[in-house]
TIRO-2110 file (N, C-alpha, C; in Angstrom, 1 decimal):
// TIRO-2110
95.7, 125.3, 101.5, N, 1, A
94.0, 125.9, 100.9, CA, 1, A
93.4, 124.9, 100.2, C, 1, A
92.2, 124.9, 100.4, N, 2, A
91.3, 123.6, 100.1, CA, 2, A
90.3, 124.2, 99.0, C, 2, A
90.2, 123.0, 98.0, N, 3, A
88.9, 123.7, 97.1, CA, 3, A
87.9, 123.5, 97.8, C, 3, A
87.1, 123.7, 97.6, N, 4, A
85.7, 123.9, 98.8, CA, 4, A
84.3, 123.2, 98.0, C, 4, A
84.8, 123.0, 96.7, N, 5, A
83.5, 122.5, 96.1, CA, 5, A
83.9, 120.9, 95.6, C, 5, A
85.3, 120.3, 96.2, N, 6, A
86.0, 118.5, 96.2, CA, 6, A
85.9, 118.2, 97.7, C, 6, A
85.5, 116.9, 97.7, N, 7, A
86.0, 116.5, 99.2, CA, 7, A
87.1, 116.5, 99.4, C, 7, A
87.3, 117.0, 101.1, N, 8, A
88.8, 116.5, 101.4, CA, 8, A
88.9, 116.6, 102.9, C, 8, A
90.1, 116.1, 103.6, N, 9, A
89.7, 116.1, 105.3, CA, 9, A
90.6, 117.2, 106.0, C, 9, A
89.5, 117.0, 106.7, N, 10, A
90.2, 118.3, 107.2, CA, 10, A
90.8, 118.0, 108.6, C, 10, A
91.6, 118.6, 109.6, N, 11, A
93.2, 118.8, 110.5, CA, 11, A
93.1, 117.4, 111.4, C, 11, A
91.0, 117.5, 111.5, N, 12, A
91.1, 116.1, 112.6, CA, 12, A
91.1, 114.6, 112.1, C, 12, A
91.4, 114.8, 110.5, N, 13, A
90.9, 113.4, 109.7, CA, 13, A
90.0, 113.4, 109.4, C, 13, A
88.5, 113.9, 109.3, N, 14, A
87.5, 113.5, 108.8, CA, 14, A
87.5, 114.2, 107.6, C, 14, A
86.9, 113.4, 106.6, N, 15, A
86.0, 114.0, 105.9, CA, 15, A
85.3, 114.9, 105.4, C, 15, A
85.2, 115.7, 105.2, N, 16, A
84.1, 116.8, 104.2, CA, 16, A
83.8, 116.7, 103.3, C, 16, A
82.5, 116.7, 102.8, N, 17, A
81.7, 117.0, 101.7, CA, 17, A
81.0, 118.1, 101.6, C, 17, A
81.5, 119.1, 100.8, N, 18, A
80.9, 120.2, 100.8, CA, 18, A
79.8, 119.8, 100.2, C, 18, A
78.6, 120.9, 100.8, N, 19, A
77.2, 121.1, 99.9, CA, 19, A
77.5, 121.2, 98.3, C, 19, A
78.5, 122.2, 98.1, N, 20, A
78.8, 123.0, 97.0, CA, 20, A
79.5, 121.7, 95.9, C, 20, A
79.6, 120.3, 96.7, N, 21, A
80.6, 119.4, 96.0, CA, 21, A
79.5, 119.1, 95.0, C, 21, A
80.1, 118.6, 94.1, N, 22, A
79.4, 117.7, 92.6, CA, 22, A
78.8, 116.9, 93.5, C, 22, A
77.5, 116.5, 92.6, N, 23, A
76.3, 116.0, 93.3, CA, 23, A
76.7, 114.0, 93.6, C, 23, A
77.4, 113.9, 92.8, N, 24, A
78.1, 112.1, 92.7, CA, 24, A
78.9, 111.9, 94.0, C, 24, A
79.5, 113.3, 95.0, N, 25, A
79.7, 112.7, 96.4, CA, 25, A
78.4, 112.8, 97.5, C, 25, A
77.3, 113.1, 97.1, N, 26, A
76.3, 113.5, 98.0, CA, 26, A
75.8, 112.0, 98.1, C, 26, A
76.6, 110.8, 98.9, N, 27, A
75.8, 109.8, 99.0, CA, 27, A
74.4, 109.6, 100.0, C, 27, A
74.5, 110.3, 100.2, N, 28, A
73.0, 111.0, 101.6, CA, 28, A
72.3, 111.3, 100.6, C, 28, A
72.1, 111.6, 99.7, N, 29, A
71.0, 111.8, 99.0, CA, 29, A
71.4, 111.2, 97.3, C, 29, A
71.3, 110.0, 97.1, N, 30, A
71.8, 109.3, 95.6, CA, 30, A
72.8, 109.5, 95.3, C, 30, A
73.7, 110.0, 95.7, N, 31, A
76.1, 109.7, 94.8, CA, 31, A
75.9, 108.7, 95.2, C, 31, A
76.9, 109.1, 94.6, N, 32, A
78.0, 107.2, 94.6, CA, 32, A
78.5, 106.8, 96.0, C, 32, A
78.4, 105.8, 96.1, N, 33, A
78.6, 105.4, 98.1, CA, 33, A
79.8, 105.7, 98.2, C, 33, A
79.4, 106.1, 99.8, N, 34, A
80.9, 106.5, 99.9, CA, 34, A
82.1, 105.9, 100.3, C, 34, A
82.5, 104.8, 99.9, N, 35, A
83.2, 103.9, 99.3, CA, 35, A
83.7, 104.6, 98.1, C, 35, A
83.3, 104.2, 96.7, N, 36, A
83.9, 105.0, 95.8, CA, 36, A
84.5, 106.6, 96.0, C, 36, A
83.3, 107.4, 96.8, N, 37, A
85.2, 108.1, 97.0, CA, 37, A
85.9, 108.3, 97.6, C, 37, A
85.9, 107.7, 98.9, N, 38, A
87.1, 107.0, 99.1, CA, 38, A
88.2, 106.8, 98.2, C, 38, A
88.3, 105.9, 97.4, N, 39, A
88.8, 105.2, 97.3, CA, 39, A
89.5, 106.0, 95.5, C, 39, A
88.2, 106.9, 95.1, N, 40, A
88.5, 108.1, 94.2, CA, 40, A
89.6, 109.3, 95.0, C, 40, A
89.5, 109.3, 95.9, N, 41, A
90.4, 110.6, 96.7, CA, 41, A
91.2, 109.7, 97.1, C, 41, A
92.4, 108.9, 97.4, N, 42, A
92.8, 108.1, 97.8, CA, 42, A
93.6, 107.9, 99.2, C, 42, A
92.4, 107.8, 99.8, N, 43, A
92.2, 107.9, 101.1, CA, 43, A
92.9, 106.9, 101.9, C, 43, A
93.9, 106.7, 103.0, N, 44, A
94.8, 106.0, 103.5, CA, 44, A
94.0, 105.3, 104.7, C, 44, A
94.3, 104.4, 104.6, N, 45, A
93.8, 103.2, 105.6, CA, 45, A
93.2, 103.5, 107.1, C, 45, A
93.4, 104.6, 107.7, N, 46, A
93.4, 105.1, 109.1, CA, 46, A
92.2, 106.3, 108.7, C, 46, A
91.8, 106.9, 107.0, N, 47, A
91.2, 107.7, 107.3, CA, 47, A
89.4, 106.8, 106.8, C, 47, A
89.7, 105.8, 106.2, N, 48, A
89.0, 104.7, 105.7, CA, 48, A
88.1, 104.2, 106.2, C, 48, A
89.0, 103.7, 107.5, N, 49, A
88.3, 102.8, 108.6, CA, 49, A
87.3, 103.7, 109.5, C, 49, A
88.4, 105.3, 109.9, N, 50, A
87.2, 106.1, 110.6, CA, 50, A
85.7, 106.4, 109.9, C, 50, A
85.5, 106.5, 108.9, N, 51, A
84.0, 106.6, 108.0, CA, 51, A
83.5, 105.4, 107.5, C, 51, A
83.9, 103.8, 107.2, N, 52, A
83.4, 103.0, 106.7, CA, 52, A
83.5, 101.6, 107.7, C, 52, A
82.7, 100.8, 107.7, N, 53, A
82.7, 100.1, 108.4, CA, 53, A
83.5, 98.4, 107.1, C, 53, A
83.2, 99.0, 105.5, N, 54, A
83.5, 98.4, 104.9, CA, 54, A
85.6, 98.2, 104.7, C, 54, A
85.7, 96.9, 104.8, N, 55, A
87.4, 96.6, 105.0, CA, 55, A
87.9, 97.2, 103.8, C, 55, A
89.2, 98.1, 104.5, N, 56, A
89.8, 98.3, 103.1, CA, 56, A
90.9, 97.6, 102.2, C, 56, A
90.0, 98.4, 100.8, N, 57, A
90.4, 97.5, 100.0, CA, 57, A
92.4, 96.9, 99.7, C, 57, A
92.1, 95.5, 99.8, N, 58, A
93.6, 95.0, 99.8, CA, 58, A
93.8, 94.0, 100.8, C, 58, A
93.0, 94.6, 102.4, N, 59, A
93.3, 93.9, 103.1, CA, 59, A
92.1, 92.6, 103.1, C, 59, A
92.5, 91.2, 103.5, N, 60, A
92.0, 90.1, 103.7, CA, 60, A
90.5, 90.5, 104.6, C, 60, A
89.7, 89.3, 104.1, N, 61, A
88.3, 90.3, 104.8, CA, 61, A
88.5, 88.7, 105.6, C, 61, A
END
């Protein structure tokens, strides 16, 4: 069971950011960058690359 008030990954590997989540996760409305949320939630590289073009942390540019 997931806590619907925080971002999570669904069964398809899609990151879900509930509207009820802390406003800091609402990157589309002045919240922190999506990359910061992905880092904070410790997302693996395959999830990272599905959602953002920025290189995965630690990868050579």
